[in-house]
Biopython code that builds the backbone (N, CA, C, O; Angstrom):
import numpy as np
from Bio.PDB.StructureBuilder import StructureBuilder

atoms = [
    (1, "MET", "N", (-51.515, 1.122, 24.317)),
    (1, "MET", "CA", (-50.272, 1.803, 23.998)),
    (1, "MET", "C", (-50.412, 2.427, 22.616)),
    (1, "MET", "O", (-50.578, 1.712, 21.628)),
    (2, "TYR", "N", (-50.349, 3.715, 22.539)),
    (2, "TYR", "CA", (-50.370, 4.422, 21.263)),
    (2, "TYR", "C", (-49.024, 5.084, 21.046)),
    (2, "TYR", "O", (-48.430, 5.610, 21.988)),
    (3, "VAL", "N", (-48.541, 5.065, 19.826)),
    (3, "VAL", "CA", (-47.347, 5.829, 19.490)),
    (3, "VAL", "C", (-47.794, 7.235, 19.131)),
    (3, "VAL", "O", (-47.482, 8.170, 19.867)),
    (4, "PHE", "N", (-48.491, 7.419, 18.059)),
    (4, "PHE", "CA", (-49.101, 8.697, 17.695)),
    (4, "PHE", "C", (-50.274, 8.537, 16.747)),
    (4, "PHE", "O", (-51.107, 9.440, 16.662)),
    (5, "CYS", "N", (-50.372, 7.448, 16.046)),
    (5, "CYS", "CA", (-51.377, 7.308, 15.003)),
    (5, "CYS", "C", (-52.732, 6.832, 15.512)),
    (5, "CYS", "O", (-53.653, 6.669, 14.712)),
    (6, "GLN", "N", (-52.883, 6.607, 16.785)),
    (6, "GLN", "CA", (-54.118, 6.111, 17.396)),
    (6, "GLN", "C", (-54.435, 4.667, 17.013)),
    (6, "GLN", "O", (-55.581, 4.235, 17.132)),
    (7, "ASN", "N", (-53.450, 3.931, 16.563)),
    (7, "ASN", "CA", (-53.627, 2.517, 16.263)),
    (7, "ASN", "C", (-53.926, 1.776, 17.566)),
    (7, "ASN", "O", (-53.191, 1.910, 18.545)),
    (8, "SER", "N", (-54.989, 1.007, 17.573)),
    (8, "SER", "CA", (-55.321, 0.243, 18.779)),
    (8, "SER", "C", (-55.221, -1.265, 18.551)),
    (8, "SER", "O", (-55.651, -2.051, 19.395)),
    (9, "ASP", "N", (-54.660, -1.666, 17.424)),
    (9, "ASP", "CA", (-54.482, -3.077, 17.107)),
    (9, "ASP", "C", (-53.250, -3.612, 17.819)),
    (9, "ASP", "O", (-52.128, -3.255, 17.460)),
    (10, "PRO", "N", (-53.438, -4.463, 18.824)),
    (10, "PRO", "CA", (-52.281, -4.968, 19.577)),
    (10, "PRO", "C", (-51.314, -5.802, 18.751)),
    (10, "PRO", "O", (-50.160, -5.976, 19.142)),
    (11, "ASP", "N", (-51.769, -6.323, 17.611)),
    (11, "ASP", "CA", (-50.885, -7.110, 16.753)),
    (11, "ASP", "C", (-49.915, -6.238, 15.960)),
    (11, "ASP", "O", (-48.999, -6.760, 15.325)),
    (12, "LYS", "N", (-50.104, -4.918, 15.988)),
    (12, "LYS", "CA", (-49.226, -3.997, 15.270)),
    (12, "LYS", "C", (-48.470, -3.076, 16.223)),
    (12, "LYS", "O", (-47.864, -2.096, 15.790)),
    (13, "GLN", "N", (-48.505, -3.387, 17.512)),
    (13, "GLN", "CA", (-47.818, -2.588, 18.518)),
    (13, "GLN", "C", (-46.817, -3.459, 19.270)),
    (13, "GLN", "O", (-47.123, -4.580, 19.677)),
    (14, "TYR", "N", (-45.628, -2.920, 19.442)),
    (14, "TYR", "CA", (-44.554, -3.661, 20.106)),
    (14, "TYR", "C", (-43.774, -2.714, 21.001)),
    (14, "TYR", "O", (-43.973, -1.500, 20.956)),
    (15, "TYR", "N", (-42.905, -3.261, 21.798)),
    (15, "TYR", "CA", (-41.953, -2.431, 22.517)),
    (15, "TYR", "C", (-40.666, -3.192, 22.710)),
    (15, "TYR", "O", (-40.644, -4.420, 22.797)),
    (16, "LEU", "N", (-39.589, -2.424, 22.775)),
    (16, "LEU", "CA", (-38.257, -2.964, 23.034)),
    (16, "LEU", "C", (-37.820, -2.505, 24.408)),
    (16, "LEU", "O", (-38.109, -1.379, 24.813)),
    (17, "TYR", "N", (-37.133, -3.359, 25.119)),
    (17, "TYR", "CA", (-36.580, -2.980, 26.407)),
    (17, "TYR", "C", (-35.430, -3.919, 26.726)),
    (17, "TYR", "O", (-35.231, -4.944, 26.075)),
    (18, "SER", "N", (-34.694, -3.542, 27.732)),
    (18, "SER", "CA", (-33.571, -4.359, 28.183)),
    (18, "SER", "C", (-33.710, -4.590, 29.683)),
    (18, "SER", "O", (-34.061, -3.674, 30.428)),
    (19, "ASN", "N", (-33.442, -5.778, 30.111)),
    (19, "ASN", "CA", (-33.479, -6.058, 31.551)),
    (19, "ASN", "C", (-32.415, -5.264, 32.308)),
    (19, "ASN", "O", (-32.531, -5.052, 33.515)),
    (20, "ASP", "N", (-31.380, -4.827, 31.591)),
    (20, "ASP", "CA", (-30.316, -4.041, 32.210)),
    (20, "ASP", "C", (-30.709, -2.583, 32.394)),
    (20, "ASP", "O", (-30.115, -1.877, 33.209)),
    (21, "GLU", "N", (-31.711, -2.126, 31.637)),
    (21, "GLU", "CA", (-32.170, -0.735, 31.710)),
    (21, "GLU", "C", (-33.695, -0.725, 31.820)),
    (21, "GLU", "O", (-34.389, -0.356, 30.872)),
    (22, "LYS", "N", (-34.198, -1.120, 32.952)),
    (22, "LYS", "CA", (-35.639, -1.266, 33.142)),
    (22, "LYS", "C", (-36.395, 0.057, 33.067)),
    (22, "LYS", "O", (-37.613, 0.066, 32.891)),
    (23, "GLU", "N", (-35.688, 1.160, 33.196)),
    (23, "GLU", "CA", (-36.358, 2.458, 33.156)),
    (23, "GLU", "C", (-36.655, 2.934, 31.736)),
    (23, "GLU", "O", (-37.420, 3.880, 31.549)),
    (24, "TYR", "N", (-36.059, 2.289, 30.736)),
    (24, "TYR", "CA", (-36.232, 2.714, 29.348)),
    (24, "TYR", "C", (-37.016, 1.687, 28.544)),
    (24, "TYR", "O", (-36.875, 0.478, 28.726)),
    (25, "ARG", "N", (-37.853, 2.217, 27.639)),
    (25, "ARG", "CA", (-38.605, 1.358, 26.727)),
    (25, "ARG", "C", (-38.819, 2.141, 25.431)),
    (25, "ARG", "O", (-38.846, 3.372, 25.443)),
    (26, "VAL", "N", (-38.968, 1.433, 24.328)),
    (26, "VAL", "CA", (-39.284, 2.052, 23.044)),
    (26, "VAL", "C", (-40.595, 1.437, 22.560)),
    (26, "VAL", "O", (-40.682, 0.229, 22.342)),
    (27, "ASN", "N", (-41.615, 2.283, 22.396)),
    (27, "ASN", "CA", (-42.889, 1.833, 21.849)),
    (27, "ASN", "C", (-42.823, 1.945, 20.333)),
    (27, "ASN", "O", (-42.432, 2.982, 19.795)),
    (28, "LEU", "N", (-43.209, 0.865, 19.643)),
    (28, "LEU", "CA", (-43.131, 0.782, 18.190)),
    (28, "LEU", "C", (-44.509, 0.497, 17.607)),
    (28, "LEU", "O", (-45.305, -0.227, 18.206)),
    (29, "CYS", "N", (-44.788, 1.066, 16.442)),
    (29, "CYS", "CA", (-46.075, 0.833, 15.786)),
    (29, "CYS", "C", (-45.839, 0.424, 14.340)),
    (29, "CYS", "O", (-45.244, 1.172, 13.565)),
    (30, "ASP", "N", (-46.308, -0.764, 13.981)),
    (30, "ASP", "CA", (-46.181, -1.227, 12.603)),
    (30, "ASP", "C", (-47.207, -0.575, 11.689)),
    (30, "ASP", "O", (-47.050, -0.607, 10.469)),
    (31, "SER", "N", (-48.238, 0.006, 12.248)),
    (31, "SER", "CA", (-49.256, 0.657, 11.433)),
    (31, "SER", "C", (-48.739, 1.948, 10.803)),
    (31, "SER", "O", (-48.941, 2.188, 9.612)),
    (32, "CYS", "N", (-48.072, 2.781, 11.608)),
    (32, "CYS", "CA", (-47.571, 4.064, 11.093)),
    (32, "CYS", "C", (-46.053, 4.073, 10.907)),
    (32, "CYS", "O", (-45.522, 4.960, 10.239)),
    (33, "GLY", "N", (-45.346, 3.092, 11.490)),
    (33, "GLY", "CA", (-43.902, 3.021, 11.347)),
    (33, "GLY", "C", (-43.142, 3.953, 12.278)),
    (33, "GLY", "O", (-41.947, 4.177, 12.085)),
    (34, "ASN", "N", (-43.817, 4.499, 13.284)),
    (34, "ASN", "CA", (-43.183, 5.419, 14.226)),
    (34, "ASN", "C", (-42.787, 4.718, 15.526)),
    (34, "ASN", "O", (-43.259, 3.625, 15.841)),
    (35, "TYR", "N", (-41.909, 5.384, 16.261)),
    (35, "TYR", "CA", (-41.542, 4.919, 17.603)),
    (35, "TYR", "C", (-41.411, 6.121, 18.514)),
    (35, "TYR", "O", (-41.234, 7.255, 18.070)),
    (36, "ILE", "N", (-41.504, 5.837, 19.799)),
    (36, "ILE", "CA", (-41.274, 6.865, 20.812)),
    (36, "ILE", "C", (-40.581, 6.208, 21.995)),
    (36, "ILE", "O", (-40.934, 5.099, 22.395)),
    (37, "LYS", "N", (-39.598, 6.896, 22.549)),
    (37, "LYS", "CA", (-38.895, 6.395, 23.726)),
    (37, "LYS", "C", (-39.687, 6.791, 24.964)),
    (37, "LYS", "O", (-40.253, 7.882, 25.036)),
    (38, "VAL", "N", (-39.717, 5.888, 25.933)),
    (38, "VAL", "CA", (-40.449, 6.106, 27.175)),
    (38, "VAL", "C", (-39.492, 5.900, 28.336)),
    (38, "VAL", "O", (-38.703, 4.955, 28.341)),
    (39, "VAL", "N", (-39.565, 6.790, 29.320)),
    (39, "VAL", "CA", (-38.773, 6.648, 30.538)),
    (39, "VAL", "C", (-39.737, 6.414, 31.695)),
    (39, "VAL", "O", (-40.613, 7.240, 31.952)),
    (40, "ASP", "N", (-39.580, 5.301, 32.386)),
    (40, "ASP", "CA", (-40.409, 4.978, 33.544)),
    (40, "ASP", "C", (-39.701, 5.493, 34.790)),
    (40, "ASP", "O", (-38.766, 4.868, 35.290)),
    (41, "LEU", "N", (-40.151, 6.627, 35.277)),
    (41, "LEU", "CA", (-39.497, 7.250, 36.429)),
    (41, "LEU", "C", (-39.604, 6.404, 37.691)),
    (41, "LEU", "O", (-38.805, 6.569, 38.613)),
    (42, "ARG", "N", (-40.565, 5.514, 37.746)),
    (42, "ARG", "CA", (-40.694, 4.626, 38.918)),
    (42, "ARG", "C", (-39.510, 3.668, 39.017)),
    (42, "ARG", "O", (-39.203, 3.164, 40.098)),
    (43, "GLN", "N", (-38.847, 3.419, 37.888)),
    (43, "GLN", "CA", (-37.713, 2.487, 37.856)),
    (43, "GLN", "C", (-36.368, 3.184, 38.058)),
    (43, "GLN", "O", (-35.335, 2.520, 38.143)),
    (44, "MET", "N", (-36.372, 4.521, 38.136)),
    (44, "MET", "CA", (-35.115, 5.267, 38.264)),
    (44, "MET", "C", (-34.752, 5.458, 39.734)),
    (44, "MET", "O", (-35.616, 5.714, 40.572)),
    (45, "ASN", "N", (-33.484, 5.330, 40.026)),
    (45, "ASN", "CA", (-33.003, 5.573, 41.384)),
    (45, "ASN", "C", (-32.065, 6.783, 41.404)),
    (45, "ASN", "O", (-31.124, 6.850, 42.195)),
    (46, "ARG", "N", (-32.348, 7.733, 40.514)),
    (46, "ARG", "CA", (-31.563, 8.964, 40.413)),
    (46, "ARG", "C", (-32.465, 10.064, 39.885)),
    (46, "ARG", "O", (-33.616, 9.819, 39.524)),
    (47, "TYR", "N", (-31.935, 11.274, 39.844)),
    (47, "TYR", "CA", (-32.699, 12.391, 39.300)),
    (47, "TYR", "C", (-32.887, 12.214, 37.801)),
    (47, "TYR", "O", (-32.069, 11.581, 37.134)),
    (48, "PHE", "N", (-33.966, 12.776, 37.277)),
    (48, "PHE", "CA", (-34.300, 12.706, 35.855)),
    (48, "PHE", "C", (-33.888, 14.006, 35.184)),
    (48, "PHE", "O", (-34.363, 15.079, 35.556)),
    (49, "TYR", "N", (-33.007, 13.912, 34.199)),
    (49, "TYR", "CA", (-32.552, 15.057, 33.412)),
    (49, "TYR", "C", (-32.907, 14.782, 31.950)),
    (49, "TYR", "O", (-32.226, 13.991, 31.297)),
    (50, "PRO", "N", (-33.967, 15.421, 31.418)),
    (50, "PRO", "CA", (-34.428, 15.106, 30.059)),
    (50, "PRO", "C", (-33.338, 15.169, 28.990)),
    (50, "PRO", "O", (-33.250, 14.271, 28.152)),
    (51, "GLY", "N", (-32.516, 16.200, 29.005)),
    (51, "GLY", "CA", (-31.444, 16.308, 28.007)),
    (51, "GLY", "C", (-30.462, 15.158, 28.095)),
    (51, "GLY", "O", (-30.027, 14.632, 27.071)),
    (52, "LEU", "N", (-30.112, 14.768, 29.296)),
    (52, "LEU", "CA", (-29.203, 13.647, 29.502)),
    (52, "LEU", "C", (-29.834, 12.339, 29.027)),
    (52, "LEU", "O", (-29.157, 11.494, 28.441)),
    (53, "GLU", "N", (-31.122, 12.180, 29.280)),
    (53, "GLU", "CA", (-31.809, 10.954, 28.853)),
    (53, "GLU", "C", (-31.817, 10.834, 27.332)),
    (53, "GLU", "O", (-31.682, 9.732, 26.800)),
    (54, "LEU", "N", (-31.974, 11.952, 26.627)),
    (54, "LEU", "CA", (-31.931, 11.908, 25.162)),
    (54, "LEU", "C", (-30.606, 11.357, 24.661)),
    (54, "LEU", "O", (-30.562, 10.572, 23.714)),
    (55, "ILE", "N", (-29.536, 11.778, 25.307)),
    (55, "ILE", "CA", (-28.200, 11.337, 24.899)),
    (55, "ILE", "C", (-27.926, 9.898, 25.348)),
    (55, "ILE", "O", (-27.395, 9.090, 24.586)),
    (56, "SER", "N", (-28.293, 9.593, 26.583)),
    (56, "SER", "CA", (-27.973, 8.264, 27.114)),
    (56, "SER", "C", (-28.839, 7.159, 26.517)),
    (56, "SER", "O", (-28.585, 5.979, 26.756)),
    (57, "THR", "N", (-29.854, 7.526, 25.748)),
    (57, "THR", "CA", (-30.700, 6.513, 25.112)),
    (57, "THR", "C", (-30.557, 6.499, 23.590)),
    (57, "THR", "O", (-31.417, 5.958, 22.896)),
    (58, "LEU", "N", (-29.505, 7.074, 23.076)),
    (58, "LEU", "CA", (-29.290, 7.077, 21.624)),
    (58, "LEU", "C", (-29.235, 5.663, 21.049)),
    (58, "LEU", "O", (-29.635, 5.434, 19.907)),
    (59, "HIS", "N", (-28.745, 4.733, 21.832)),
    (59, "HIS", "CA", (-28.694, 3.351, 21.357)),
    (59, "HIS", "C", (-30.092, 2.804, 21.063)),
    (59, "HIS", "O", (-30.245, 1.935, 20.205)),
    (60, "LEU", "N", (-31.113, 3.304, 21.766)),
    (60, "LEU", "CA", (-32.483, 2.874, 21.498)),
    (60, "LEU", "C", (-32.988, 3.450, 20.178)),
    (60, "LEU", "O", (-33.709, 2.783, 19.436)),
    (61, "ASP", "N", (-32.603, 4.696, 19.891)),
    (61, "ASP", "CA", (-32.940, 5.300, 18.597)),
    (61, "ASP", "C", (-32.319, 4.478, 17.469)),
    (61, "ASP", "O", (-32.976, 4.177, 16.473)),
    (62, "LEU", "N", (-31.066, 4.126, 17.634)),
    (62, "LEU", "CA", (-30.369, 3.349, 16.601)),
    (62, "LEU", "C", (-31.035, 2.003, 16.367)),
    (62, "LEU", "O", (-31.177, 1.561, 15.226)),
    (63, "LYS", "N", (-31.441, 1.358, 17.446)),
    (63, "LYS", "CA", (-32.088, 0.053, 17.334)),
    (63, "LYS", "C", (-33.428, 0.172, 16.608)),
    (63, "LYS", "O", (-33.745, -0.656, 15.754)),
    (64, "ALA", "N", (-34.207, 1.188, 16.942)),
    (64, "ALA", "CA", (-35.502, 1.387, 16.281)),
    (64, "ALA", "C", (-35.304, 1.730, 14.806)),
    (64, "ALA", "O", (-35.994, 1.190, 13.942)),
    (65, "LYS", "N", (-34.362, 2.626, 14.521)),
    (65, "LYS", "CA", (-34.116, 3.025, 13.130)),
    (65, "LYS", "C", (-33.535, 1.877, 12.313)),
    (65, "LYS", "O", (-33.787, 1.766, 11.113)),
    (66, "GLU", "N", (-32.763, 1.034, 12.966)),
    (66, "GLU", "CA", (-32.218, -0.162, 12.325)),
    (66, "GLU", "C", (-33.354, -1.055, 11.821)),
    (66, "GLU", "O", (-33.208, -1.754, 10.819)),
    (67, "ASN", "N", (-34.479, -1.022, 12.527)),
    (67, "ASN", "CA", (-35.658, -1.814, 12.158)),
    (67, "ASN", "C", (-36.669, -1.001, 11.349)),
    (67, "ASN", "O", (-37.835, -1.376, 11.228)),
    (68, "ARG", "N", (-36.195, 0.124, 10.795)),
    (68, "ARG", "CA", (-36.969, 0.969, 9.875)),
    (68, "ARG", "C", (-38.114, 1.749, 10.511)),
    (68, "ARG", "O", (-39.074, 2.104, 9.827)),
    (69, "TYR", "N", (-38.024, 2.014, 11.792)),
    (69, "TYR", "CA", (-39.006, 2.884, 12.447)),
    (69, "TYR", "C", (-38.481, 4.317, 12.438)),
    (69, "TYR", "O", (-37.273, 4.541, 12.371)),
    (70, "VAL", "N", (-39.383, 5.272, 12.503)),
    (70, "VAL", "CA", (-39.050, 6.689, 12.466)),
    (70, "VAL", "C", (-39.491, 7.323, 13.781)),
    (70, "VAL", "O", (-40.569, 7.013, 14.289)),
    (71, "SER", "N", (-38.671, 8.201, 14.331)),
    (71, "SER", "CA", (-39.026, 8.868, 15.579)),
    (71, "SER", "C", (-40.271, 9.730, 15.381)),
    (71, "SER", "O", (-40.378, 10.476, 14.408)),
    (72, "SER", "N", (-41.191, 9.617, 16.302)),
    (72, "SER", "CA", (-42.418, 10.409, 16.222)),
    (72, "SER", "C", (-42.295, 11.715, 16.970)),
    (72, "SER", "O", (-43.268, 12.462, 17.071)),
    (73, "VAL", "N", (-41.107, 12.007, 17.503)),
    (73, "VAL", "CA", (-40.863, 13.245, 18.231)),
    (73, "VAL", "C", (-39.904, 14.091, 17.415)),
    (73, "VAL", "O", (-38.806, 13.649, 17.077)),
    (74, "ALA", "N", (-40.321, 15.304, 17.102)),
    (74, "ALA", "CA", (-39.451, 16.225, 16.360)),
    (74, "ALA", "C", (-38.715, 17.118, 17.351)),
    (74, "ALA", "O", (-39.332, 17.774, 18.190)),
    (75, "LEU", "N", (-37.400, 17.136, 17.244)),
    (75, "LEU", "CA", (-36.601, 17.975, 18.148)),
    (75, "LEU", "C", (-36.065, 19.153, 17.396)),
    (75, "LEU", "O", (-35.365, 19.986, 17.972)),
]
sb = StructureBuilder()
sb.init_structure("model")
sb.init_model(0)
sb.init_chain("A")
sb.init_seg("    ")
for serial, (resi, resn, name, xyz) in enumerate(atoms, 1):
    if name == "N":
        sb.init_residue(resn, " ", resi, " ")
    sb.init_atom(name, np.array(xyz, "f"), 0.0, 1.0, " ", f" {name:<3s}", serial, name[0])
structure = sb.get_structure()
């Protein structure tokens, strides 16, 4: 699992997820301090709308930023 920095140390890589939202995950890297949200389409039982997913997963951004991670995706 890489966020963006090519860190391959498993002790510095984490992810957050919720059993209530199995389709969403946040990959975190302690090496670079970045995170990226991941959507597992295999877990979705509806159509995928990227813009809607950005909005409906804002709580994941807040949780990552609360822990001092920075989004690795520039919008």
